[in-house]
Structures are given as C-alpha cells and as structure tokens.
VEXDRENFI-346541 format. One record per residue (C-alpha): residue number from 0; x, y, z; residue in three letters. Coordinates in nm, 2 decimals. Layout:
<sites>
[NUM [X Y Z] ALA] ...
</sites>
This chain:
<sites>
[0 [21.58 12.30 11.10] MET] [1 [21.27 12.52 11.12] THR] [2 [21.21 12.87 11.14] LEU] [3 [21.12 12.81 11.49] SER] [4 [21.47 12.68 11.61] ASP] [5 [21.65 13.01 11.43] GLN] [6 [21.40 13.20 11.67] TRP] [7 [21.65 13.51 11.77] GLY] [8 [21.92 13.40 11.57] TRP] [9 [22.13 13.63 11.41] HIS] [10 [22.27 13.54 11.07] GLU] [11 [22.65 13.52 11.23] ARG] [12 [22.46 13.25 11.45] MET] [13 [22.43 13.07 11.14] GLY] [14 [22.07 13.16 11.09] TRP] [15 [21.94 13.01 10.72] LYS] [16 [21.67 13.12 10.49] GLU] [17 [21.37 12.88 10.46] ASP] [18 [21.48 12.71 10.10] ARG] [19 [21.11 12.55 10.10] THR] [20 [20.94 12.87 10.03] ALA] [21 [21.20 13.12 9.93] LEU] [22 [21.38 13.11 9.62] ALA] [23 [21.76 13.15 9.61] ASP] [24 [21.73 13.50 9.38] LEU] [25 [22.09 13.55 9.30] GLY] [26 [22.34 13.78 9.22] GLU] [27 [22.08 14.02 9.05] LEU] [28 [21.88 14.04 9.35] ALA] [29 [22.15 14.20 9.56] GLU] [30 [22.28 14.41 9.27] GLN] [31 [21.95 14.58 9.32] ARG] [32 [22.03 14.71 9.64] TYR] [33 [22.27 15.08 9.68] ARG] [34 [22.41 15.07 9.99] LEU] [35 [22.72 15.25 9.92] GLY] [36 [22.94 15.08 10.13] PHE] [37 [23.12 14.70 10.21] GLU] [38 [23.01 14.47 10.50] ASN] [39 [23.37 14.55 10.66] THR] [40 [23.44 14.80 10.93] GLN] [41 [23.60 15.03 10.72] GLU] [42 [23.33 15.04 10.52] GLY] [43 [23.07 15.07 10.80] LYS] [44 [23.28 15.36 10.90] THR] [45 [23.26 15.51 10.59] GLN] [46 [22.88 15.50 10.61] TYR] [47 [22.87 15.67 10.94] PHE] [48 [23.13 15.92 10.81] GLU] [49 [22.88 16.01 10.53] ARG] [50 [22.62 16.11 10.80] LEU] [51 [22.84 16.29 10.97] ARG] [52 [22.95 16.52 10.69] THR] [53 [22.61 16.54 10.57] PHE] [54 [22.46 16.68 10.94] ALA] [55 [22.74 16.90 10.95] ALA] [56 [22.59 17.08 10.68] HIS] [57 [22.26 17.13 10.78] LEU] [58 [22.17 17.43 10.95] PRO] [59 [22.32 17.52 11.28] SER] [60 [22.03 17.46 11.48] ASP] [61 [21.96 17.11 11.34] LYS] [62 [22.31 17.01 11.30] SER] [63 [22.42 16.93 11.68] PRO] [64 [22.10 16.75 11.75] HIS] [65 [22.17 16.52 11.42] LEU] [66 [22.55 16.50 11.49] SER] [67 [22.49 16.42 11.82] ALA] [68 [22.20 16.12 11.76] SER] [69 [22.45 15.96 11.50] ILE] [70 [22.77 15.93 11.74] GLU] [71 [22.52 15.78 12.03] ALA] [72 [22.43 15.53 11.74] HIS] [73 [22.74 15.40 11.63] LEU] [74 [22.84 15.05 11.65] PRO] [75 [23.08 14.95 11.96] PRO] [76 [23.37 14.91 11.72] PHE] [77 [23.33 15.30 11.63] MET] [78 [23.26 15.40 11.99] LYS] [79 [23.60 15.44 12.16] PRO] [80 [23.70 15.69 11.85] THR] [81 [23.38 15.93 11.90] TYR] [82 [23.24 15.90 12.27] LEU] [83 [23.32 15.99 12.59] SER] [84 [23.20 15.74 12.85] PRO] [85 [22.90 15.96 12.94] ALA] [86 [22.80 15.87 12.59] ASP] [87 [22.82 15.51 12.61] SER] [88 [22.53 15.47 12.85] SER] [89 [22.29 15.60 12.55] PHE] [90 [21.95 15.51 12.57] ARG] [91 [21.76 15.57 12.19] PRO] [92 [21.45 15.74 12.24] PRO] [93 [21.11 15.59 12.17] ALA] [94 [20.92 15.65 11.86] MET] [95 [20.55 15.65 12.09] ILE] [96 [20.70 15.92 12.29] SER] [97 [20.66 16.18 12.00] TYR] [98 [20.31 16.16 11.92] LYS] [99 [20.20 16.35 11.59] LYS] [100 [20.05 16.17 11.30] ILE] [101 [20.18 16.32 10.99] HIS] [102 [20.00 16.38 10.67] GLN] [103 [20.05 16.55 10.34] THR] [104 [19.83 16.64 10.02] ASP] [105 [19.72 16.92 9.76] LYS] [106 [19.52 17.06 9.97] LYS] [107 [19.33 16.96 10.32] ASP] [108 [19.03 16.80 10.21] ASN] [109 [18.95 16.65 10.56] HIS] [110 [18.93 16.30 10.40] GLN] [111 [18.74 15.98 10.62] LYS] [112 [19.06 15.84 10.64] ALA] [113 [19.25 16.10 10.82] THR] [114 [18.94 16.16 11.08] GLU] [115 [19.01 15.76 11.12] GLU] [116 [19.34 15.81 11.21] TRP] [117 [19.29 16.05 11.44] ILE] [118 [18.97 15.91 11.59] GLY] [119 [19.15 15.56 11.69] MET] [120 [19.48 15.69 11.83] ASN] [121 [19.36 16.04 11.97] GLU] [122 [19.29 15.86 12.31] VAL] [123 [19.63 15.80 12.37] ASP] [124 [19.75 16.19 12.31] GLY] [125 [19.82 16.15 11.94] TRP] [126 [19.77 16.48 11.72] LYS] [127 [19.73 16.52 11.38] LEU] [128 [19.99 16.74 11.19] ASN] [129 [19.86 16.83 10.83] PHE] [130 [20.06 17.04 10.54] LEU] [131 [19.94 17.10 10.22] ASP] [132 [20.16 17.20 9.94] ASP] [133 [20.17 17.57 10.06] ASP] [134 [20.28 17.47 10.44] ARG] [135 [20.49 17.19 10.29] ALA] [136 [20.72 17.46 10.19] SER] [137 [20.71 17.69 10.40] ALA] [138 [20.79 17.45 10.69] TRP] [139 [21.09 17.31 10.45] VAL] [140 [21.22 17.65 10.41] GLU] [141 [21.17 17.75 10.78] GLU] [142 [21.35 17.44 10.90] GLN] [143 [21.64 17.39 10.63] PHE] [144 [21.68 17.74 10.48] ARG] [145 [22.00 17.80 10.26] ASP] [146 [22.10 17.40 10.29] SER] [147 [22.10 17.11 10.09] ASP] [148 [21.78 16.99 10.18] VAL] [149 [21.63 17.32 10.06] SER] [150 [21.83 17.35 9.74] TRP] [151 [21.68 16.98 9.65] ALA] [152 [21.31 17.09 9.75] TRP] [153 [21.28 17.39 9.56] GLN] [154 [21.48 17.21 9.25] TYR] [155 [21.19 16.91 9.23] MET] [156 [21.00 16.90 8.94] HIS] [157 [20.66 16.67 9.08] ARG] [158 [20.46 16.72 9.36] GLY] [159 [20.57 16.35 9.41] VAL] [160 [20.88 16.39 9.46] LEU] [161 [20.82 16.63 9.71] ARG] [162 [20.58 16.44 9.89] ALA] [163 [20.80 16.13 9.92] ASP] [164 [21.07 16.38 10.04] PHE] [165 [20.87 16.54 10.35] LEU] [166 [20.81 16.19 10.45] ARG] [167 [21.12 16.17 10.58] TYR] [168 [21.20 16.52 10.71] LEU] [169 [20.92 16.55 10.91] LEU] [170 [21.01 16.23 11.17] PRO] [171 [21.35 16.38 11.07] LEU] [172 [21.32 16.63 11.31] LEU] [173 [20.98 16.61 11.51] GLU] [174 [20.95 16.23 11.52] GLY] [175 [20.59 16.06 11.51] GLY] [176 [20.43 15.84 11.25] VAL] [177 [20.40 15.98 10.89] TYR] [178 [20.11 15.81 10.65] SER] [179 [19.98 15.89 10.33] ASP] [180 [19.62 16.01 10.30] VAL] [181 [19.48 15.74 10.14] ASP] [182 [19.58 15.51 10.45] THR] [183 [19.32 15.35 10.65] THR] [184 [19.42 15.23 11.04] PRO] [185 [19.33 14.91 11.16] LEU] [186 [19.45 14.91 11.50] ARG] [187 [19.62 15.21 11.71] PRO] [188 [19.98 15.28 11.66] ILE] [189 [20.07 15.18 12.01] GLU] [190 [19.96 14.83 11.95] GLN] [191 [20.18 14.79 11.62] TRP] [192 [20.45 14.52 11.68] GLY] [193 [20.33 14.38 12.00] ARG] [194 [20.19 14.03 11.92] VAL] [195 [20.47 13.70 11.87] ASN] [196 [20.77 13.99 11.88] VAL] [197 [21.09 13.82 11.82] GLU] [198 [21.40 13.97 11.96] ASN] [199 [21.74 13.92 11.73] LEU] [200 [22.02 13.85 11.94] ASP] [201 [22.27 14.16 11.85] ILE] [202 [22.55 14.00 12.09] SER] [203 [22.76 13.97 11.72] ASN] [204 [22.81 14.34 11.75] THR] [205 [22.71 14.48 12.09] ASP] [206 [22.88 14.19 12.30] GLY] [207 [22.69 13.97 12.56] PRO] [208 [22.50 14.23 12.79] ASP] [209 [22.33 14.37 12.45] TRP] [210 [21.98 14.28 12.64] GLU] [211 [22.04 14.56 12.93] ALA] [212 [22.09 14.85 12.64] SER] [213 [21.75 14.76 12.47] ILE] [214 [21.50 15.02 12.55] SER] [215 [21.15 14.89 12.55] THR] [216 [21.02 15.05 12.29] PHE] [217 [21.21 15.10 11.96] PRO] [218 [21.31 15.40 11.80] SER] [219 [21.16 15.33 11.42] VAL] [220 [20.90 15.11 11.30] VAL] [221 [20.89 15.02 11.00] VAL] [222 [20.75 14.71 10.81] ALA] [223 [20.78 14.52 10.50] VAL] [224 [20.60 14.59 10.19] ASP] [225 [20.77 14.37 9.91] VAL] [226 [20.89 14.02 9.98] ASP] [227 [20.94 13.82 9.71] VAL] [228 [20.92 13.46 9.77] HIS] [229 [20.94 13.27 9.46] LYS] [230 [20.81 13.54 9.19] HIS] [231 [21.03 13.47 8.84] PRO] [232 [21.02 13.84 8.72] THR] [233 [20.99 14.00 9.01] TRP] [234 [21.28 14.23 8.89] MET] [235 [21.03 14.37 8.61] ASP] [236 [20.80 14.51 8.88] GLY] [237 [20.96 14.63 9.20] TRP] [238 [21.28 14.79 9.25] PRO] [239 [21.41 14.59 9.54] ARG] [240 [21.36 14.19 9.58] PRO] [241 [21.30 14.28 9.97] LEU] [242 [21.15 14.62 10.04] GLY] [243 [21.05 14.85 10.32] ILE] [244 [20.72 15.06 10.28] CYS] [245 [20.72 15.40 10.30] GLN] [246 [20.33 15.52 10.27] TRP] [247 [20.34 15.44 10.64] THR] [248 [20.66 15.50 10.83] LEU] [249 [20.76 15.61 11.22] SER] [250 [21.07 15.76 11.42] SER] [251 [21.16 15.94 11.68] ALA] [252 [21.36 16.25 11.59] PRO] [253 [21.70 16.27 11.43] TYR] [254 [21.75 15.89 11.36] HIS] [255 [22.03 15.82 11.14] PRO] [256 [21.77 15.63 10.85] ILE] [257 [21.62 15.93 10.83] PHE] [258 [21.96 16.13 10.81] ILE] [259 [22.07 15.88 10.55] ASP] [260 [21.71 15.91 10.37] ALA] [261 [21.72 16.28 10.29] ALA] [262 [22.09 16.26 10.26] ARG] [263 [22.03 16.00 9.95] ARG] [264 [21.77 16.23 9.81] VAL] [265 [21.98 16.56 9.79] VAL] [266 [22.24 16.35 9.61] ASN] [267 [22.01 16.18 9.38] ALA] [268 [21.87 16.53 9.34] THR] [269 [22.23 16.67 9.24] ARG] [270 [22.23 16.34 8.99] VAL] [271 [21.92 16.50 8.78] ILE] [272 [22.05 16.84 8.81] GLU] [273 [22.37 16.73 8.61] SER] [274 [22.20 16.55 8.36] TRP] [275 [21.97 16.83 8.27] GLU] [276 [22.28 17.07 8.28] THR] [277 [22.43 16.85 8.01] TRP] [278 [22.12 16.82 7.81] ARG] [279 [22.09 17.17 7.80] SER] [280 [22.46 17.23 7.68] HIS] [281 [22.40 16.94 7.40] GLU] [282 [22.09 17.12 7.27] ILE] [283 [22.27 17.43 7.24] SER] [284 [22.56 17.28 7.12] ARG] [285 [22.34 17.09 6.82] LEU] [286 [22.17 17.39 6.74] GLU] [287 [22.46 17.62 6.74] SER] [288 [22.68 17.38 6.48] THR] [289 [22.39 17.19 6.29] GLN] [290 [22.60 16.94 6.26] THR] [291 [22.58 16.63 6.25] PRO] [292 [22.28 16.58 5.94] ASP] [293 [22.03 16.44 6.19] ASP] [294 [22.06 16.70 6.45] TRP] [295 [21.74 16.78 6.44] GLN] [296 [21.58 16.43 6.55] GLU] [297 [21.87 16.44 6.82] ARG] [298 [21.73 16.78 6.94] VAL] [299 [21.38 16.67 6.90] SER] [300 [21.46 16.34 7.14] LYS] [301 [21.66 16.55 7.42] LEU] [302 [21.36 16.76 7.45] ARG] [303 [21.13 16.47 7.46] ASP] [304 [21.38 16.31 7.72] MET] [305 [21.24 16.34 8.10] GLY] [306 [21.41 16.24 8.42] CYS] [307 [21.29 15.92 8.42] SER] [308 [21.53 15.88 8.16] ASN] [309 [21.80 15.89 8.36] VAL] [310 [21.62 15.77 8.70] MET] [311 [21.28 15.67 8.78] SER] [312 [21.10 15.82 9.10] VAL] [313 [21.15 15.47 9.28] MET] [314 [21.51 15.56 9.31] GLU] [315 [21.50 15.94 9.34] TRP] [316 [21.28 15.95 9.67] THR] [317 [21.07 15.67 9.67] GLY] [318 [21.08 15.32 9.83] PRO] [319 [21.38 15.20 9.64] GLY] [320 [21.61 15.49 9.83] LEU] [321 [21.37 15.40 10.16] PHE] [322 [21.47 15.07 10.16] SER] [323 [21.79 15.15 10.10] ASP] [324 [21.82 15.36 10.37] SER] [325 [21.69 15.13 10.61] VAL] [326 [21.85 14.83 10.53] LEU] [327 [22.20 15.02 10.55] SER] [328 [22.14 15.12 10.87] TYR] [329 [22.06 14.77 10.99] LEU] [330 [22.38 14.65 10.80] LEU] [331 [22.61 14.91 10.95] ALA] [332 [22.49 14.93 11.28] ARG] [333 [22.37 14.58 11.33] TYR] [334 [22.55 14.34 11.10] ASP] [335 [22.19 14.24 10.94] VAL] [336 [22.15 14.22 10.61] SER] [337 [21.80 14.16 10.37] TRP] [338 [21.80 13.81 10.40] HIS] [339 [21.73 13.79 10.76] ARG] [340 [21.37 13.99 10.67] LEU] [341 [21.28 13.76 10.38] ARG] [342 [20.94 13.58 10.48] GLY] [343 [20.89 13.74 10.81] LEU] [344 [20.55 13.71 10.92] ASN] [345 [20.60 13.84 11.29] HIS] [346 [20.77 14.19 11.41] PRO] [347 [21.14 14.16 11.46] LEU] [348 [21.33 14.39 11.68] ARG] [349 [21.65 14.47 11.59] ILE] [350 [21.80 14.70 11.87] GLY] [351 [21.63 15.02 11.84] ASP] [352 [21.45 14.89 11.50] VAL] [353 [21.14 14.72 11.47] MET] [354 [21.04 14.56 11.16] ILE] [355 [20.69 14.49 11.12] LEU] [356 [20.59 14.19 10.89] PRO] [357 [20.44 14.29 10.50] ILE] [358 [20.12 14.19 10.66] THR] [359 [20.14 14.49 10.90] ALA] [360 [20.11 14.81 10.61] PHE] [361 [20.04 14.57 10.30] SER] [362 [19.78 14.31 10.42] PRO] [363 [19.64 14.09 10.10] GLY] [364 [19.82 14.20 9.80] GLY] [365 [20.09 13.99 9.60] GLN] [366 [20.05 13.60 9.66] PRO] [367 [20.38 13.56 9.63] ASP] [368 [20.48 13.77 9.93] PHE] [369 [20.29 13.58 10.16] GLY] [370 [20.07 13.86 10.32] ALA] [371 [19.81 13.75 10.57] GLU] [372 [19.45 13.94 10.55] GLY] [373 [19.31 14.26 10.68] THR] [374 [19.17 14.01 11.00] ASP] [375 [19.53 13.90 11.12] SER] [376 [19.63 14.00 11.41] VAL] [377 [19.94 14.16 11.24] GLN] [378 [19.76 14.40 11.02] ALA] [379 [19.76 14.77 11.10] ASN] [380 [19.73 14.99 10.78] VAL] [381 [19.55 14.95 10.49] VAL] [382 [19.66 15.13 10.17] HIS] [383 [19.41 15.25 9.95] ASN] [384 [19.62 15.35 9.61] PHE] [385 [19.51 15.66 9.52] ARG] [386 [19.74 15.75 9.32] GLY] [387 [19.67 16.10 9.31] SER] [388 [20.01 16.25 9.21] TRP] [389 [20.03 16.05 8.86] LYS] [390 [19.84 16.32 8.70] GLY] [391 [19.99 16.60 8.91] ASP] [392 [20.16 16.77 8.64] GLY] [393 [20.42 16.96 8.87] ALA] 
</sites>
C-alpha cells in the first residue's frame, strides 16, 4: 500500500508509516517526548484540566477568554461534562483573521527581512508588531502583571529564553504570525498551506459529521522542522525525532496549544528556580561546615554549573517544549500521534490545526529529513540562522 492509498486516513483507520523511507526509531524516540499524560480518556481529561487550572490563575481580564477557549476546544467525549448545548456549535476562529506579524530583537534595526515581510503581506492587510527588549518587557508586565507568567519572565537569565517565551505569548493573546527577524518570506502568509492539502478524517473523535464542524481556515498553522527518516545518531543533534518549527509559527488568540506552551515554560522555570535554590543552600552548607575534605572543590564546581546542567534551552523554552505543546494537543484533542506527521510532504489539516511539511519553513537543510528546496511550491519561509542570542550574556 502506498501513501496515496492512505490519503486522509487516521491512525485508528489503519494508517501505517512508510517503512521504505522511515526507519523504526524505537522506544528511545517515544521517550524523547514529554507530553505528560497517557493516551486514554482519563489522560486526555487530565491534559485539559491542567490547562484550565493554569488559565484560572492568570490575570482576571485574560482568564475568562482563555478558559472559554479551552472548553470550546474540548474533545466531544468531555463536552457533556463541561459545555452547554449553545457551546456545541463552536467554530474555531481563523488565524488569518488576526493580521499581525510579530517580531522581536534587542533593538529595532529595520532589517531587510522585516521589510520583506511587510512588503509581501501588507496588501492583504497585515501589519508589523515589532517589540525590542524594553517594549517586550513592558508588554509582558502590562498583560500578565502579578501572575506566574510575569514571574517567569523576570526570573529568566538569558535573552534567548525571553525571546522564546514571547513568541508563544504574543499569538496567545493577540493572534497572528510570529517570525524571527532572521527569516525571509518566500510567499504571502495567506498562501501558506494551500497546495495539495490532505484533510485528516477525524470521525474517530468527532463523529461521522466531523466535516461540518471544520472551519474554512485553520486556527493554528505550524510546520515540521525536524523529520528524522533514518539518521543513525539523530538523538545527538535534535531534541525530538519529529519536531515543530518555532522560528515561524501562527495562531488565533487563546488557543490551547499556546496556553500549554506558556504553562510548560512557567513549570520549567520553577524547576530551574528549585535547582538554583538548592545550589545556593548547598554552597552555603559546604562553606559553613568546611567538610568533607574536598569541600572547596565541590563549591567551585557548583559555582561553575549553569542552568544548562539541569535543563537545556531547547527544553526550557525552545523547540523541544513547543513540539511537546503541539503534539500534546493533537493527541488529546484528535488522537493523532507524532507518527502521523512523519514523512509529510504536503499540508495536513487536522481539525483546527494545519501542519505544514518540513519544506514550508525549513527548505533544504539536513538531507535525511527529506525537505525540498526553496523553489518548491511548499516553501514559504527561509531561516537564515543568525543566532545573535548566542553571545547575549543575558
């Protein structure tokens, strides 16, 4: 059976990975994901309950909107518990209705790539929302004052962490597209995901009339950026065997994926805080007792240890965390696992989410991933990997 024979099939319908192109990556690959719940109704309920708890503790002018969105996006098996009949006809808002292009950098340098984003999209009504470091901090404080989000923002030690966090928070509240300043658009936003689109059959979760509930345009548009086919040492270079791009991403406001991303960043920051508190106390204990004999060496090692000894940027705020956020939602809401996205060479519509193939935001690159070049009809964005954060010292 070829992939074309399985067009639109859900995993529950018997969809299988193409074993001629995709190696079985085994249990190690499964263990790389940190979804945080079992693939059962109880586990999926737990996922949404965590989002509801997190949203309830955000500022009072945000919490009702976030909570309403969570409840509107619940899988049908949960809706009798939480929703009134009037809510059952909810149609997710479209990302392209929120015409903002968000970008951030230390300072506003009016880069050529930024001008290209505007030049290519302003005819469709898109506007630039650029935040330098000072404006970004002011925005977070204004929107999330006295919340876990503002606490985590203030706690972060490096500029790259805040830049990652901001790319989730802006679409969460305002919707639109976030893209790094070192990205170059190849085609207008409103042309993304329009060629050779596969619509996944979600009757398994949404019943036989599932097509009637699908909106014309998706609420979330994201793309694969890591797609390990057979690379023998993939685990040394990438946090997940199937990863979701976070240098360019987009959403309508209040979507559960971005609520979860913010929640995960806050939780990861708590882990770092706990470790740093322990380290400080341990240094004080060693210095006060001056035991054991190598106490000075131990103190020196502890002082030299950074947060990366506990958690990498990839896991704290970066693509590992964002991949988990996207894949958690797909599993909890539509019963779709990361396997269904492997080897994707065209847009895949899964309910209110559009998953673009790796070529969309990562044309070229690692040969094993199977991306096409910038001349492909699926190529939308090029990332130039400026990496200015590496020397920020923040």
